[in-house]
Structure formats: structure tokens, C-alpha cells
C-alpha positions in Angstrom: -2.2 -0.3 25.3 -3.0 1.9 28.2 -0.4 4.7 28.6 0.8 4.4 25.0 -2.0 5.7 22.8 -4.1 7.3 25.4 -1.4 9.3 27.2 0.1 10.7 24.0 -3.3 11.4 22.5 -4.9 13.0 25.5 -1.9 15.1 26.6 -1.7 16.4 23.0 -5.4 17.0 23.1 -5.0 19.1 26.2 -2.0 21.0 24.8 -3.8 21.8 21.5 -4.9 25.4 21.5 -7.7 24.6 19.0 -8.6 21.1 20.3 -12.3 22.0 19.9 -12.3 25.3 18.2 -15.0 27.8 18.9 -17.9 27.5 16.5 -17.9 31.2 16.2 -14.9 30.6 13.9 -16.9 28.5 11.6 -19.3 29.6 8.9 -21.6 26.7 9.8 -22.3 28.2 13.2 -25.8 29.8 13.6 -28.4 30.9 16.1 -26.3 33.4 18.0 -27.5 35.5 20.9 -29.4 34.2 23.9 -26.9 35.2 26.5 -27.0 32.6 29.2 -30.1 31.0 27.9 -32.9 33.0 29.3 -34.8 30.0 30.6 -35.8 29.2 34.2 -35.2 25.5 33.5 -31.8 24.8 31.9 -31.8 22.5 28.9 -29.0 20.0 28.1 -27.2 20.4 24.8 -27.6 17.9 22.0 -24.8 16.8 19.7 -24.9 15.0 16.3 -22.7 14.1 13.3 -19.5 13.2 15.1 -16.6 12.5 12.8 -13.1 11.4 13.8 -10.4 10.9 11.2 -8.4 9.0 10.0 -10.6 6.0 10.5 -7.8 3.6 9.7 -4.0 4.1 9.7 -0.8 2.2 10.2 1.2 1.8 13.4 3.6 4.8 13.7 4.6 7.6 16.0 2.6 10.6 17.0 0.2 11.4 14.3 -2.6 14.0 13.8 -6.3 13.2 14.2 -9.1 15.6 13.5 -12.7 15.7 14.6 -16.0 17.6 14.3 -19.3 17.5 16.1 -22.5 19.5 15.5 -24.4 20.9 18.5 -27.6 22.5 19.5 -27.9 24.2 22.8 -31.1 26.3 23.6 -29.3 27.9 26.6 -26.2 28.9 24.6 -23.9 28.1 27.4 -21.7 25.2 26.4 -18.7 25.1 28.7 -16.6 22.0 27.8 -16.2 18.8 25.8 -15.2 15.4 27.0 -13.2 13.0 24.9 -12.8 9.3 25.9 -10.8 6.6 24.2 -12.0 3.0 24.6 -10.3 -0.2 23.5 -11.9 -3.1 21.6 -13.1 -4.8 24.8 -14.9 -1.7 26.0 -12.3 -0.8 28.6 -11.8 3.0 29.1 -8.2 3.8 28.3 -8.3 7.5 29.3 -10.5 10.6 29.4 -10.1 14.3 29.2 -12.3 17.3 29.6 -11.5 20.3 27.4 -12.8 23.8 27.9 -14.6 25.3 24.9 -14.1 29.0 24.4 -15.9 31.6 22.3 -19.4 30.0 22.1 -21.2 31.9 24.8 -24.7 32.7 23.5 -24.3 30.4 20.5 -27.2 28.0 20.3 -26.1 25.8 17.4 -23.0 25.2 15.2 -20.0 22.9 14.7 -17.1 22.3 17.0 -13.9 21.2 15.4 -10.4 20.4 16.4 -7.1 18.6 15.7 -5.1 16.5 18.1 -2.0 14.3 18.1 -2.1 10.7 19.2 0.5 8.0 19.9 -0.3 5.3 17.3 2.4 2.8 18.3 -0.1 0.1 19.3 -2.2 -1.8 16.9 -5.9 -2.4 17.5 -9.5 -1.2 17.0 -10.5 1.7 19.2 -13.5 4.0 19.8 -13.5 7.7 20.4 -16.5 9.0 22.4 -17.4 12.6 22.8 -20.0 14.7 24.7 -20.4 18.3 25.8 -21.4 19.9 29.1 -23.0 23.3 29.7 -22.3 25.8 32.5 -25.2 24.3 34.5 -23.4 20.9 34.5 -25.9 19.3 32.1 -24.3 16.8 29.8 -25.3 16.1 26.2 -25.8 12.7 24.7 -22.6 10.7 23.8 -21.5 10.0 20.2 -18.9 7.4 19.1 -16.6 6.9 16.1 -14.3 3.9 15.6 -10.8 3.9 14.3 -8.3 1.2 13.6 -4.5 1.2 13.9 -3.0 -1.6 11.9 0.4 -3.2 11.7 2.1 -2.5 8.4 1.3 -5.3 5.9 4.8 -5.7 4.6 7.5 -7.2 6.8 11.1 -8.0 5.9 12.1 -11.6 6.2 15.4 -13.4 5.7 16.8 -12.9 2.2 17.9 -15.8 0.0 21.5 -16.8 0.7 22.5 -16.5 -3.0 21.1 -13.3 -4.5 19.8 -14.0 -8.0 17.8 -12.4 -10.8 15.4 -13.9 -13.3 14.8 -17.0 -11.1 11.5 -18.9 -10.7 9.5 -20.1 -7.7 7.1 -22.8 -6.9 5.5 -24.0 -3.6 5.0 -27.6 -2.4 3.8 -28.6 1.1 4.1 -25.0 2.4 7.8 -24.7 1.4 8.9 -22.3 -1.3 11.5 -23.3 -3.9 13.6 -20.6 -5.5 14.9 -22.2 -8.6 17.9 -21.3 -10.8 18.4 -17.7 -12.0 21.4 -15.5 -12.7 24.0 -15.2 -10.0 24.3 -11.5 -9.4 27.4 -11.9 -7.3 29.4 -13.3 -10.3 31.9 -10.7 -11.7 30.5 -11.0 -15.2 27.6 -9.5 -17.1 25.1 -10.9 -17.8 24.7 -12.9 -14.6 25.5 -16.5 -15.3 22.8 -19.1 -15.0 22.9 -21.4 -12.0 21.6 -24.8 -10.9 21.0 -23.5 -7.4 17.8 -24.4 -5.6 17.2 -22.8 -2.2 14.1 -23.6 -0.1 12.4 -21.1 2.1 10.3 -22.2 5.1 7.9 -19.4 6.0 7.1 -21.1 9.4 10.7 -20.7 10.6 11.9 -17.9 8.3 14.8 -20.1 7.3 16.6 -21.3 4.1 18.0 -24.6 3.2 19.7 -25.9 0.1 17.7 -28.0 -2.3 18.8 -30.6 -4.8 20.3 -28.6 -7.7 18.7 -28.5 -11.2 20.1 -30.8 -13.8 20.5 -27.9 -16.3 21.6 -24.4 -15.3 18.9 -21.9 -16.3 17.9 -18.3 -16.0 14.7 -16.5 -17.4 12.9 -19.8 -17.2 9.3 -20.7 -16.1 8.2 -22.9 -13.2 5.0 -24.1 -11.5 3.9 -26.8 -9.2 1.5 -29.4 -10.5 0.1 -32.2 -8.3 2.9 -32.0 -5.8 5.8 -31.9 -8.3 7.8 -28.9 -9.6 8.2 -28.3 -13.3 10.9 -26.0 -14.7 10.5 -25.3 -18.4 12.8 -23.6 -20.9 15.0 -20.6 -20.1 18.4 -19.7 -21.3 22.1 -19.7 -20.2 25.3 -18.1 -21.3 25.8 -21.2 -23.5 22.3 -21.2 -25.1 20.1 -18.2 -26.0 17.1 -20.5 -25.5 16.4 -23.9 -24.1 13.7 -26.6 -24.6 14.4 -28.5 -21.5 11.7 -29.6 -19.0 13.1 -30.5 -15.6 10.8 -32.1 -13.0 11.4 -32.4 -9.3 9.8 -34.8 -6.9 10.0 -33.5 -3.3 9.4 -37.0 -2.0 12.5 -38.6 -3.5 14.4 -35.2 -3.7 15.3 -36.1 -7.3 15.2 -34.2 -10.6 14.4 -35.8 -13.9 14.3 -34.8 -17.5 10.9 -35.1 -19.3 9.8 -34.3 -22.9 11.3 -31.2 -24.3 9.3 -28.2 -25.2 8.4 -28.1 -28.9 10.9 -25.2 -29.4 13.2 -23.0 -27.4 11.6 -20.5 -25.1 12.7 -18.1 -22.4 11.0 -15.4 -20.4 7.7 -17.4 -20.5 4.9 -17.5 -17.9 3.8 -20.7 -16.3 1.0 -22.0 -14.1 -0.5 -25.3 -13.2 -4.2 -26.0 -13.9 -6.3 -29.2 -14.1 -3.3 -31.4 -13.5 -1.3 -29.9 -16.4 1.5 -27.4 -16.8 0.7 -24.4 -19.0 3.3 -22.2 -20.7 2.5 -18.8 -22.2 4.4 -16.4 -24.4 8.1 -15.9 -24.2 11.1 -15.2 -26.3 11.5 -17.7 -29.1 15.2 -17.2 -30.0 14.7 -13.4 -30.5 11.0 -13.4 -31.4 8.2 -12.5 -29.0 5.6 -15.3 -29.2 1.9 -15.7 -28.5 2.2 -19.4 -27.8 0.0 -21.3 -25.4 1.3 -24.8 -24.6 0.4 -27.4 -22.1 2.3 -30.4 -20.8 0.4 -33.5 -19.6 2.5 -35.5 -17.1 0.3 -38.6 -17.6 1.5 -39.0 -21.2 4.7 -37.0 -21.0 3.7 -34.9 -24.0 3.1 -31.3 -25.0 0.0 -29.8 -26.8 -0.5 -26.5 -28.6 -3.6 -24.3 -27.9 -5.2 -21.2 -29.3 -2.6 -18.5 -29.3 -2.8 -15.6 -26.8 -4.3 -12.3 -28.0 -1.0 -10.6 -27.1 2.4 -11.3 -28.4 5.1 -10.9 -25.7 7.4 -12.0 -23.0 7.9 -11.5 -19.3 4.2 -12.0 -18.7 2.8 -13.5 -15.5 0.3 -16.4 -15.2 -1.9 -17.7 -12.4 -4.8 -20.2 -12.4 -8.2 -19.2 -10.9 -10.8 -21.9 -10.7 -8.8 -24.1 -13.1 -8.5 -21.4 -15.8 -5.2 -19.7 -16.4 -5.0 -15.9 -16.3 -2.2 -14.3 -18.2 -1.3 -10.7 -17.3 1.0 -7.9 -18.5 4.3 -8.4 -20.2 6.3 -6.7 -22.9 5.9 -6.9 -26.6 8.5 -5.4 -28.9 5.8 -4.6 -31.6 3.3 -3.2 -29.1 3.0 0.6 -29.2 0.8 1.7 -26.3 2.6 2.2 -22.9 6.0 2.0 -24.7 5.5 -1.7 -25.4 4.4 -2.7 -21.8 1.1 -4.4 -21.4 -1.6 -3.7 -18.8 -4.0 -6.2 -20.4 -5.2 -9.5 -18.9 -6.8 -12.5 -20.6 -8.2 -15.8 -19.2 -7.8 -19.1 -21.0 -10.6 -21.7 -20.9 -9.1 -25.1 -21.5 -12.5 -26.6 -22.2 -13.3 -24.2 -24.9 -9.7 -23.6 -26.1 -10.6 -19.9 -26.1 -9.5 -16.6 -24.6 -11.6 -14.0 -22.8 -10.4 -10.4 -22.0 -10.5 -9.4 -18.3 -10.1 -6.0 -16.7 -6.8 -4.3 -17.5 -4.4 -3.7 -14.7 -3.9 -0.1 -13.5 -0.2 -0.2 -14.2 1.5 -1.7 -17.3 4.3 -4.0 -16.2 6.5 -6.9 -17.1 8.7 -9.3 -15.2 6.5 -9.0 -12.1 5.1 -11.3 -9.5 1.6 -12.7 -9.1 0.0 -14.8 -6.4 -3.5 -16.0 -5.5 -4.4 -15.1 -2.0 -7.8 -15.3 -0.4 -9.5 -15.7 -3.8 -7.8 -12.5 -5.2 -4.9 -12.2 -7.6 -2.1 -9.9 -6.5 0.2 -8.2 -9.0 3.4 -7.0 -7.4 6.4 -4.9 -8.5 8.2 -5.5 -11.8 9.2 -2.9 -14.3 8.1 -0.7 -17.2 9.7 2.7 -18.1 10.2 2.7 -14.3 12.6 -0.2 -13.9 11.7 -1.0 -10.3 8.0 -0.7 -9.4 6.7 -0.7 -5.8 3.1 -0.8 -7.1 0.8 -3.5 -5.8 -2.8 -4.2 -6.9 -5.3 -7.0 -6.3 -7.9 -8.4 -8.7 -11.3 -9.8 -7.7 -12.3 -12.4 -10.3 -15.9 -12.3 -9.2 -16.4 -8.5 -9.9 -13.7 -8.4 -12.6 -12.2 -5.3 -10.9 -8.8 -4.2 -9.6 -8.0 -2.4 -6.4 -4.8 -0.6 -5.3 -3.1 -2.0 -2.3 -0.3 -0.7 0.0 2.9 -0.4 -2.0 6.1 -2.4 -1.4 8.6 -0.8 0.9 10.9 -0.5 -2.1 10.7 -1.0 -5.8 11.5 -4.5 -7.1 12.6 -5.1 -10.7 12.4 -9.0 -10.8 10.1 -10.2 -8.1 8.5 -13.6 -7.8 5.7 -14.4 -5.3 4.1 -17.4 -3.6 1.2 -17.7 -1.2 1.4 -19.8 1.9 -1.1 -20.0 4.8 -2.9 -16.8 4.0 0.3 -14.7 3.5 2.2 -13.7 0.4 6.0 -14.0 0.1 7.8 -11.9 -2.4 11.4 -12.6 -3.4 13.9 -10.5 -5.4 17.7 -10.1 -5.4 18.6 -9.9 -1.7 15.0 -9.3 -0.6 12.3 -11.4 1.0 9.1 -9.7 2.1 6.0 -11.1 3.8 2.6 -9.6 3.1 -0.4 -10.0 5.4 -3.6 -8.9 3.6 -5.6 -8.5 6.8 -3.3 -5.7 7.8 -3.7 -3.8 4.6 -5.9 -0.7 5.2 -6.5 0.0 1.5 
């Protein structure tokens, strides 16, 4: 740390012509006159209201900081200001004394200035400031903390076979990327695949998984009690599928289970209470409001109260055993050009839906993940076909908050949470997100 932030910061501080600008330049200055004080016993100045901004920022190059401090000085003879930078352990990184011009005879006011600092090292730091008068009397010290954070998004190894409209599920800390359309194929639309590739966040590596029994794209998937369920979808041979494919990571085998009641693609899926839930989707050309659940214990499907919205390309995630269904697109929905910003929660016990706070951004075909008790909505599309927007939802307060955007827009992302981090996948892209680094 020493020599990186401090040197750049303090050298820039000394170079700046208006490091601590004369308070005579500010309308807030007052109490002029007084010459050199006129008192037989010099009095030390007093400072208050120290600000230092920005208080939090990301690691970068040399960036500007600004600061202000109010002062009172009965003698009107402030001569200099001292700035110190201290690290999180209390160690002094560096210090500088800066002459203050143009305040002779001024007994109160505000000093202000702007400096540049090297922000290439992450950490929490403290800026300390005091002023000294011409008699050598020093004021009190004031402090202000600031944090330099690593950027929350980091690029990881991309999936070996780039695909779109795939699905993901996580078991035992490993993320399975399932099926999808092969974007490298020389045909449009991208043909459905049986490809399963497994990402290990701990080693940032990919391995091949056992292939699906049926090639699918635009399907839904979720993990339930340690097994992976892949429902519906479509292929170039079928505009809609009813298949339910189940994978057991212990045996590394796929099996077919009871078909969906009808063909569905572009649905949303989540596991809750030991069951697989499927919401919405395209039913052979018709947007649906279906809510279905599959019970592995009896290998059977059940229908539930329909969703308030009719649509496809929604996202679903379970919070405290109750599925949340977010966003999507409805061909008969007028506001936001057919894209939803709404969110509803399904209560399996009551077989009823409750509206929750709308998302800031309407979107479809996007990613969701549950991380630290908060739901994250990531990327997707609306009239902007590749969103970089990221937001988090607090179920306790029923409120959304904006988060640091993706490094690039992603039109078909999927996300999973592992060990306190979120992993977002799209065609040729894998990104890791660390919420503790997000300054928003």
C-alpha cells in the first residue's frame, strides 16, 4: 500500500494550485480583518465539518478527490494545512503540509480543494487534516474514512461450447450448463443440443457432463433435493416439448420421468419444498399463465392457481419456500412494449399469488440468483436487446436497489450462486460477482 496510494495522492496534493483554496474565494468565508490577531496570547485555530469525497470508489488509476473543512481562528493567521493518509491498521502511510494562501486576517470560513490520488490498491483508509497558524499552534485533528474496492465483476473461463437459451442448475457447488442452441452451427436458428458442461467455481474450470437424453433449447431447469430437472423446451424438430429429464449426479445418469401435461418452452423453473415448479411459457404459440408443480415422490404433475401475468421468458427463484416469478414478455401486454417489470410470489400452502415490488427495469430472458438473502436480477433484454442492468431485491423490506452494472450487456444470461458469489453465463461469457465488493 505504501508508495502506491500515498505517493500519488500526496504528490498530486502538493502540485495542485488549489489544494486548499483560500477561503477568501468562498462566499461562506466571514469575520475578515484582525490583521495578525491583535492578541498578546496567540490562540490555536479550530476546525470542524471535514468532508472528503468520494467516500467509496473502485480500484482504478489516478482519480480526483475533493475536501472541505470549516475553520475559526481568532488571530486570523492560518499558515498551512496538514493532510495525512492512514491505513486500516492505523499505520501512517504518508503526510504533507500545504501552505494556505489568501487568508491573512480571516477569522472564520471554509477551506476547500481537490487532489488526485492513486487508487490502485483496495482497502479502507482514513484522511486526517489539521491546520497550523503562523505562531506554530496546531488546530484539532479531523478524520474522514474512504474505501477503495475491487470491482465486483471478474471475467472467468467461458463455456467451451457457446450456446444461447440454455439452462443452469447447481448441485454440490458445481454449476451445470444444460442444452441450449449451438451458436457455432452454420444455421439459424441455433440447433438444440444435448450438451452438458459443468463449471467448477473453485478451480475456474469446465468438464463435460453426461449428455441430455433429448436435445433441447429454451427449456427450464432447477435442482431439487440434489437432482437436476430439465422440463420442456423445443428443438428444430419440435416447436414444443413435454419431456421431463432428470439427472442424478451420484450415478451420472439421466432418466425420463412423467411428461408435462402439455408442450411448453421458454418457461421459468425453481425448486421449492421438494417439488419442481414451472411457470408461464410458450404453449405452441400461445403465451400461458400456467403454474405447475412436479412431485418426485409420486412422479406426477399438478396444476395450481394461474399467474396474474400471461407470458414467457420469465424468471423464477424460491425465497423461504415460496417461488417468486419476475418479469417476462407477454404478446398481449401493452405497457413497456410487452415487457414486464412486475413480480409476484406464489404461496403453495394457500395456492395464491401476492404482488411484490416491481423491478426498476422491465426485462425478459434474464438471470436471477439468491445471494445473501437477496434476489439479484441480471441482464436480459427488452427494447434494448442486451441489458447490462443489475438490481437486487430485499424480501424483508420488499424493495429493489440498483447494483453495479455488468461489464457488458448480456441478452440470454443465466445465473447461479455458489459460496457467497454469483456466476453469470451467456454465449462465450462467464462472470463472477462478489457482493461485498459492490459499492452501490
